[in-house]
N, C-alpha and C positions, 0 to 999 in steps of 0.2 A: 160399784160406780165408778169411783175415780179410777181404780185400778184396770177396769174395762177398758177406759177413754184410754188411759196409757198406751194397751196392748194394741187398740186400734189405731192411734196416731204413731206408734212403731213400725207397725204394718205398710202405713201408707206412705211412712217416711223411707223405707226398705224398698218398697217398688218405685216410688218415685225415684231412687238413684239406679237403677236398674234398666239399661236401654231396651229397647223392643229388641234388637238386632241381637244383642247379646242372649237375651229370653229365648228368643227363635233357635240359637245356634245351639241351647243345651237342649231343648226339643228336640231338635233334629238328631243330635247325638244320642238322646235318647231312644228315637228310633231307629237307629243305626244298632247298637247295643241289642236291642230288642229282638230286633229281626237275627241277628247271629246266636242268641239264645232261644231263640225258636227254634233253629235250626239243631240246635244242641239235643235239645228238650225231645225233639222228635227222632233222633239218634241214642239217645239214653233214656228211656221212659222213666226209669226209676227216680230221675230227678227232675221230670217233667213240673210236678206239681209245686214244686218250690221257683224252679226257673220262669214257669209259668204267670206266676205272683207276683214277678218284678214287672209287669207291663203296666200293672198301674202307675208306676214312678212316672210315666210320661203324664198321666193325668195331672199329677203335680205341676211339672215343669209346664204345662200347656194351661191350667189355671194361672199360675205367675205371669205368664205371656198376657194371656187375655187381660187379666186384673190390671197388670202395668199398662196394657195400650189405652185401656179404658180410664184410667187414673189420668194418664200424663196427656191424653187425647193426641196422640200420635204415633205412628209405627201400623196403622189399619191393614196397611197392604199384607206385611206379615203375618198377622194374626190371621187373616180370613185366607191366607196359603195354608196356614196349618189346620182351620179349621174344615177347609175344601178338602185336604189329605184326608183327614179322617172321615167326613162326611163319604166319600168317594170309596175309600178302603174300606169300610164300614159295610155298606152298601154291595159290596163284592165279595164280602164274606158268608160264610154258610148262617151265622148268624143276624141280628137285626144291632149290630153293634154303633151304627151310623147314629143311631137315637143319644147316645152318651155325648157326645161333642155339644148337641145343642142342650142337653140338660147341663151340661160343662158352663156353656155361654151364659144361659139364664141367670144360673147363680153368680156367674162374674158382672154380671149388670145389676143385680139385686146389691149385691155387695158394695158395687161403687159408690162412691158419694155424691157423683152426680150424676144421679139415675134420670130424674126427671126433667128432662131435657129433650125439646120436639126431636131431635136426632135419635136419642136414645129410644124413646118410645115408641118410633118409627122402626128402628131396630129390631126392636124386643118383637115387635106385631108382624114383622116379614119372618124371624124367626121362629115365632109359634106357627105360622102359617106353613112354612115349610116344613115344620116338625110333623104337623098334622098331617097334609098332605102326603108326605113321603112314608108316613107310618101306615096309613090308611092304603096306600098302593103296595107297600110292604107286605101287608096283612093279603091282599088279594094276589099276590103272585108268588108268594112263599113258596107254595106247594110244587108248584111246577119247575121254581126255579132251584130249590135245592134237589129235586130229583136230578137236574141237567146236571149241577156240581158233582154228585156223587156218582154219574153214569149209571143211577138205578141200582147201586149197590144197597141202599138204604144204610149208609153209613153217615155219620157226623162230620165229612170230611170231603175236602175240595181237590178235586181230582183234573178240574179244567184250567189252561191256562189264561189270564187276564185277558188277552184281547176278544176272546171267545164268549167269555163273561159278558162283558160289554156289550158286545154283539146280541147275547140273550138278552139281557137286560133293554135292550132298547126294541126288540122283538116283542117282548112280553108287554112292556110298559104300552107300546104302539097298538097293541091288539086288547087292551085293555077298554071294555064297554063302559057305559054308566052303568049297567046293571052290577058287571063285576067290582065298579067302584063301590057302589053300595053295601055290595056281598062284603067287601074288604072292611066297610066302615062297620057294619055289625061285629065282624071277627073282631075287629079291635076293641071295639065295648066290651063285649063277652073275653076278651083276653084281661081288658085293664080292671074290668068289676071283679074279675076272679073269685066270684062266691058260689059260683054251682059246685064247684067240687068241694068245699067246705060244706055246704048243705048237704050234700050227697054222705058226707062224714057222719055229721049230725044223726042223720037218719039210720046209718048202718052200724056204728060205734056207738055204747056196747051191745046194742039189741041184737047184731051176728057176728060180730068180732070184737072181742075183748079188749077194754084198755090196755096198752103195751107197759105200763109202768117204770116209763124214763127210758126204754129200750132204744129209741128213736134217737133222743136227744143226746145218750150216752153213745151211740154208734155214730151221731155225725161229728161229735167233739174228738173222739178217738181217731176217726177216718182222717180228721184235720191235723191232728199234731202226731201222729206215725206215719211219718212217709215210707212210699215203696222202696226206698234205700234201705230201711229196717226191716220192713214185711212185704218182701216182695208178692207175698200171694195176697197182697189186700185185693179183695174184690171191689169191682168199679160199681159205682151206686147207680142202680135202677130205679128212677123216679115213677116211671111209669106204671113196674110192677108194684111199687107200693100204693100207688095211687088204685089201681084194680083190687089191690086186698081191702084196703081200708073204706074205699067209698065204694065198692060193688059193680064196677065199671070194668068195660073193656077197652082202655083206650090205647092209642098207637103208642109203640116204645122204641126200642133200641132197632128193633128187627125194620121198623119202619123208618128210620133215621131220625127218631125224634125224643123227647124227654118231656115229660108232662107230669109235674109236681102238685102237690096237695097245698106248699106254701108250709111257713114256718108256725103259723097260726092254728091251721087243721091238727098239723104232728104236736104240736102243744096240748091240744085237745086230746088227741089220741093216746099220749102218753099220761096227762094229768088230770083229764076230767074238765067237765065245764067250769069249774072254780080253780082248780089247781094248775089251770092253762096259763095263766095270767101271771103267776109267777118267774117262770123262765123268760116270758114275754117283757116283762119288767124290769129282770137281772141283766137282759139283754140289751135294753136302752139304757140301763144305768151305766153298763160296761162301757158304750160307745159314749156318753156322756163324759164318765172319768177319762176317758181317753184322750177324748177332745179337751178336756180341761189341763189335763197332764201335758200337752202340747204348747197348749196358749200360755200356760204358766212358765214352763221350763227350757222350751226350745230356745236355742238361740236367735232363730229367724221367724219372727212372727208371724209374717205373710205365709209362711209354709203351714 
């Protein structure tokens, strides 16, 4: 009770003392550092896993920026510049990372004390409409766009310069018909629901493929904890191959430039069965909760 109120008040006090220009400068510096680290990661693949993980730092700084702007009700210009940059760069990438900035903005809006104002409600509605529309459009054009980005090599990489990517996006969006838009909507609903593969797994395991007795979870933990700097021969994860094996399907894989996973719930079932599957899911949630609690209680800056 009182402890939670104190933490919230400290967070608001910290963010109120931080100017939006300073927060934007920190975010911009993080973008520059991340760009340099990306170049290093491409040239030294043994440490790429560690370096790429630093990308998450920018989301912390962007949250602080948006939260401070919403709390102080000034500096909207720099906030929208940052949001626009993340949206544009995400749409130009191979994966649909443009969605992340909208999710962050929604969280910041919900966190802000002054949420239920006419202006905030309008902003939230506009953000939701842009998020839904752009995601449907992406679902409809991503196949052709990704094939263009990797020049037909079926690899998950971008080989095309930015001006040509922009031109291709304009072309694909301009050619999108009503039928294509609704097809994208169907693909999006299927993607968000994500229950088909789990249903296939339930039908296939253990009737045709035995339980893996913890091998999937153990392999995932081992893969994260042991970097390629220590284990240069560590194999790349092949989610599609695992989906084909345990769901009894033939989904597209790395050869087609994509990766389709079962999801941690389905993999927990494969490891531990219909009852035991809830244990790793419970402990994963518990771990996230404890980490959050630790940062809230012991971090110097409560807003982070």
